[in-house]
N, C-alpha and C positions, 0 to 999 in steps of 0.2 A: 732815877731815870730807868724806865723800862726798856730793855733791849729786845724788843719783839720784832721779828722779821715780818714785813708787809708784802704780801703777794697779791695776785688778782686772778679772777676767773675770766674766761673768754666771753661770758654772757653779754657784756656791754657791746661787743663787736659781732653779735650774732647775725646781723643783717649782711655782713660781708663774708667773703670766703675765709677759710681758716689761715691761709698764708697772709692775707691782709690783717687778720686779727693778730697774728704773731708779730707782724711789723708794728701794729698799734700798741700792743702790750710792751714791746721793747721801747718804742718812742715815748711811752708814758713813764718809763724808768723802772719797770719791774724786771725781776729775774725769775722768781718762782711763780709758776702759773698753774691753773687748774682748768680742766676740760669740763666746763659747765655752761652749756649753751649750744643750740643747734647751729651747725654750719653746713650748708648745702653740699652734698657729695662726700661728707665725712662720716663714716660709720663709727669712728672712735672705738669703743669697746664692744659694739654689738656683734652678733654672730657673723655679720657680713665682713667683719674686719679680718683679713687674711694675715698670716705671719709676715708676708712681704710688706703689706700695707702698714702694719704696726712698726716694723723696722724702719721703713721710710718716714713714717710720722715722727718717730724718735729723732731721726736725722734732721728733719725739717725744723724741729724745735731747737735742737742743739746748735744748728747752723746760725741761729740768731742769738746765741749765748743765753738761751732760756732753759729752764728745767721744769718739766711737768711732774708734779707730785700728786695730783689730785684728779679724780674722775668720779663719775656718777655710776651708781649701781641701781638701775631701774628694777622695780619689783612689781609683781602682780599677785593679788591675793584672792582672785576669783578662779584660780586653777588649783589642781591638786598640789599639796605641799611638796611632794617629791619632784614634780615638774618645776616648781618655783626654785627649789634647791638646785636642780640641774642647771637652770638658767643662771642663777647667782654664781655657781662654781665656774661656769664658762666665762662670765664677765671678770671674775677674779683671776682666772688664768690669762685673760687678755691683758689685764692690768699688770700682772707680773711680767709679761713679755715687754710691756712698754716701760717698766721700771717705776710704776707709781707706788706711793706710800699710803695714800688715803682713798677710800671709796665711800661716798656718802649716799644714804638712802633717804627717801621722803616717806614718812610713815603714812598709814592709811587714815582716811577721815571717816571710815564706815565702821561703826562698833562691831558689826558681825565679822569684820576681817581682822580685828586687833589680835586675836589669839594666833591667827595664821602669821601675821607680821612678827610677833614675838618669837615664834618657833623658827621662822625663816632666819631671823637675825642671829639667833643662837647658833644655827647650823653654819651660816655664812661667816660669823666671827671665828668659829672653830676652824673652818677650812682655810681662812685667810691668814690666820696667825702664823703658821710655819713659814709662810712666804713673806713675812714682814709687812703685810698690808693690814692697815687698821680699818675696821668697819665703823662708819660714823652715822649719827643721826643728828637732826637739829630741829628747832621749833618750826613746825610746818602744818599747824592745824591738827585736828583729829587726835590721835593717841600720842602726839608730841606737841600739843598746842602750847603748853606753858609748863611751869615747874612741876605742878602736881602730876600732870600726865607724863612728863619726862622721867620723873622719879619712878613712876610705875613701869615705864619702859625698861629702865635700868634694872629694876627688881625682877621683872618678868624674864628678860633676856638672860641676865645673870651670867655674863661672860666677860672676862678681863680684857678681851679684844674688841669690845663694843664701847665706843667712845662718843661723848657728847660734844658737838661743836655748837656753841651758842650763836644765836642770831637775834640781836636786840630789835632790829627792824621788823622781823617777823612776829615778835611778841606783840607789837602794836598792830601790825597788819592783820593778824589772825584773831587776836583776842582783845585788843585795846587796853591791855594791862600795862603797868609801869615796869619797864625792863629792869630798872635799878632794884626795885623790890623783888622782882621775879628771880633775877640772877642770883641773889643772895642765897636762895634755897638750893640751888644746884651748882654753885660755883666750884665746890670741891671736886666735881665730876668733869668740869670743862677742860678739854685738852686742845681746843682750837676755836677760832671765831670767824664766822661769816659776817662781813661788815656791809651793812646797808642802813639807810635811814627811812623813816616813814612818819607821816604827820597824823594819821588817823586810822582807825580800824577800816580795813578794806582799801586804804589809800595807796597812791603811787609809791613805788620803791625805787624807780629809776630817777633818783634825785641826788642832789649834792648833800654831803654830810653837813649838818648844821641847819639845813632847810626843813627838817622834820622835827619830831619830838623826842628822838633818842638822846638821852644824856650820856654821851659817850664817855665823858670823864667819870661820871658816877658809876657806870657799868664797869669800866676798866679798873677803877679803884677797888671795887668789890672782888673782881677776879684776881687782881694783884695781891690782895690780902689773903686770898685762898691759895696763893702759890702758883697761879697761872703763869706759863712762860712761852705762850704762843704755840703755833703761828697764827697770824691774822691774814685772812684772804678777803680782799675787796670784791664784792659780788655785783655792785650796781653803781651807776653814776648817771648824770644827765648827758645831754648832747644828742644831736640829730645827724650831723655830718661826721665823716671819718675824723677830720681834724678836731671837731668839737669834742667828740668822745675821747680822743687821745688827751686833749687838754683837761677835760673834766675828770678823767681817771687819774691823771697826774695830781690835780688839785685835791682829790680825795686821799691820795697817798700822802701828800704833804700834810694834810689836815691831821691824819693819824700820827705821822712821825713827829709833828710838833707837840701833839698831845702826849705821846709816849715820853718825849724828852722832858715834859713838865711833871711827870708822875714821880 
């Protein structure tokens, strides 16, 4: 039995305000949450987020018995590197005040920007390390599309605080490759998992686990064999109404918990 904690991102509740999203995540049975999804009026870690806002945001989350551990580190690679570094450091400082443990980046899909991304990640990982914040990346097309590109990212960034969070659904969405074969090449580097399903290259990811082509059992067996110990964060589910999204998010959580109990 794999004892991996299952959390969720706020993305499925993006069409509602963040307080409603918090209520939804709690109703779906989660405790650990991540700030990954736009919510009107919420600056989260952006420069518009004041210390008072961040302190109140932390209280709003805690009041529901939830714990935010995860946020997004947006990056730009068409600006001078020093400006990008300054922006990354500001986001890391914001994450530190909020008490986050993880910040995820989405790599560039433009070859002329790859070198900029690598250097920025090296700087961000070094700056975040003393604060206990891990800098993450995951399959997202471009220079992190699949195993070959991700291994090159790891080689180029070359910092122990730069971590890979695998996303089997994105392997299918961006490349059409088989995640079970792909993950085997990078499993020893994986420290977390973003959970979503997908049926075909370019296909919908806001679906239920089991409705796409991801062989979750096969992927997690490869990770387990490499010593993976979580966490796992659900990023997507189906549903249109608030009640449907709550129910679908819960279904995806139970899907994973049943799977982990069988491993």
